[in-house]
MIKE-996120 format. One record per residue (C-alpha): residue number from 1; residue in one letter; x, y, z. Coordinates in pm, whole numbers. Layout:
! MIKE-996120
rec k = NUM; r = A; xx = X; yy = Y; zz = Z $
...
This chain:
! MIKE-996120
rec k = 1; r = M; xx = 4332; yy = 8142; zz = 15897 $
rec k = 2; r = R; xx = 4166; yy = 7803; zz = 15944 $
rec k = 3; r = D; xx = 3809; yy = 7718; zz = 15851 $
rec k = 4; r = L; xx = 3584; yy = 7817; zz = 16138 $
rec k = 5; r = P; xx = 3364; yy = 7563; zz = 16316 $
rec k = 6; r = R; xx = 2989; yy = 7596; zz = 16270 $
rec k = 7; r = D; xx = 2937; yy = 7726; zz = 16624 $
rec k = 8; r = I; xx = 3159; yy = 8033; zz = 16566 $
rec k = 9; r = D; xx = 2961; yy = 8354; zz = 16545 $
rec k = 10; r = A; xx = 3051; yy = 8559; zz = 16235 $
rec k = 11; r = D; xx = 2969; yy = 8883; zz = 16421 $
rec k = 12; r = V; xx = 3233; yy = 8795; zz = 16681 $
rec k = 13; r = V; xx = 3494; yy = 8728; zz = 16413 $
rec k = 14; r = I; xx = 3415; yy = 9059; zz = 16242 $
rec k = 15; r = E; xx = 3433; yy = 9249; zz = 16572 $
rec k = 16; r = I; xx = 3764; yy = 9083; zz = 16665 $
rec k = 17; r = S; xx = 3904; yy = 9174; zz = 16323 $
rec k = 18; r = R; xx = 3795; yy = 9536; zz = 16363 $
rec k = 19; r = L; xx = 3944; yy = 9559; zz = 16713 $
rec k = 20; r = L; xx = 4272; yy = 9401; zz = 16606 $
rec k = 21; r = D; xx = 4300; yy = 9639; zz = 16313 $
rec k = 22; r = D; xx = 4261; yy = 9926; zz = 16561 $
rec k = 23; r = A; xx = 4503; yy = 9759; zz = 16806 $
rec k = 24; r = A; xx = 4776; yy = 9734; zz = 16542 $
rec k = 25; r = R; xx = 4878; yy = 10086; zz = 16648 $
rec k = 26; r = T; xx = 4932; yy = 9982; zz = 17013 $
rec k = 27; r = V; xx = 5226; yy = 9807; zz = 17177 $
rec k = 28; r = A; xx = 5036; yy = 9488; zz = 17271 $
rec k = 29; r = V; xx = 4684; yy = 9348; zz = 17258 $
rec k = 30; r = A; xx = 4526; yy = 9283; zz = 17599 $
rec k = 31; r = I; xx = 4336; yy = 8958; zz = 17541 $
rec k = 32; r = H; xx = 4115; yy = 8987; zz = 17852 $
rec k = 33; r = G; xx = 4015; yy = 9343; zz = 17761 $
rec k = 34; r = L; xx = 3917; yy = 9240; zz = 17410 $
rec k = 35; r = V; xx = 3702; yy = 8953; zz = 17542 $
rec k = 36; r = K; xx = 3519; yy = 9199; zz = 17767 $
rec k = 37; r = H; xx = 3469; yy = 9438; zz = 17476 $
rec k = 38; r = I; xx = 3340; yy = 9156; zz = 17253 $
rec k = 39; r = R; xx = 3092; yy = 9058; zz = 17526 $
rec k = 40; r = D; xx = 2970; yy = 9419; zz = 17547 $
rec k = 41; r = A; xx = 2950; yy = 9471; zz = 17169 $
rec k = 42; r = T; xx = 2794; yy = 9143; zz = 17057 $
rec k = 43; r = Q; xx = 2548; yy = 8884; zz = 17173 $
rec k = 44; r = T; xx = 2704; yy = 8540; zz = 17144 $
rec k = 45; r = R; xx = 2682; yy = 8199; zz = 17303 $
rec k = 46; r = L; xx = 3057; yy = 8147; zz = 17267 $
rec k = 47; r = S; xx = 3250; yy = 8091; zz = 17587 $
rec k = 48; r = D; xx = 3519; yy = 8335; zz = 17697 $
rec k = 49; r = Q; xx = 3776; yy = 8066; zz = 17621 $
rec k = 50; r = A; xx = 3649; yy = 8026; zz = 17262 $
rec k = 51; r = I; xx = 3663; yy = 8403; zz = 17213 $
rec k = 52; r = E; xx = 4016; yy = 8413; zz = 17361 $
rec k = 53; r = E; xx = 4128; yy = 8139; zz = 17122 $
rec k = 54; r = L; xx = 3991; yy = 8329; zz = 16823 $
rec k = 55; r = I; xx = 4160; yy = 8650; zz = 16938 $
rec k = 56; r = V; xx = 4494; yy = 8476; zz = 16989 $
rec k = 57; r = E; xx = 4477; yy = 8303; zz = 16652 $
rec k = 58; r = M; xx = 4378; yy = 8620; zz = 16468 $
rec k = 59; r = A; xx = 4634; yy = 8836; zz = 16653 $
rec k = 60; r = S; xx = 4916; yy = 8589; zz = 16590 $
rec k = 61; r = T; xx = 4829; yy = 8580; zz = 16220 $
rec k = 62; r = R; xx = 4873; yy = 8959; zz = 16218 $
rec k = 63; r = G; xx = 5200; yy = 8933; zz = 16413 $
rec k = 64; r = L; xx = 5065; yy = 9136; zz = 16707 $
rec k = 65; r = S; xx = 5210; yy = 9114; zz = 17057 $
rec k = 66; r = M; xx = 4964; yy = 8995; zz = 17321 $
rec k = 67; r = I; xx = 4911; yy = 9038; zz = 17695 $
rec k = 68; r = F; xx = 4747; yy = 8739; zz = 17866 $
rec k = 69; r = E; xx = 4722; yy = 8866; zz = 18224 $
rec k = 70; r = K; xx = 4384; yy = 8941; zz = 18369 $
rec k = 71; r = P; xx = 4362; yy = 9278; zz = 18543 $
rec k = 72; r = P; xx = 4327; yy = 9272; zz = 18922 $
rec k = 73; r = A; xx = 3967; yy = 9258; zz = 19040 $
């Protein structure tokens, strides 16, 4: 994984890692659902897009399949 920029919250990275480890047993990782969970579990100033980028990078490093669709409102 690349060096993280200074504005990246370590708590977010740790939470993403934990969630992806749990998601390794599923068929695909729902990116939008993980962003929502990160927002609920941590307090961060990162944008949803920054969190999505971290999730995608970390999931691709693990070779996980991903779902990018947002659920219907």
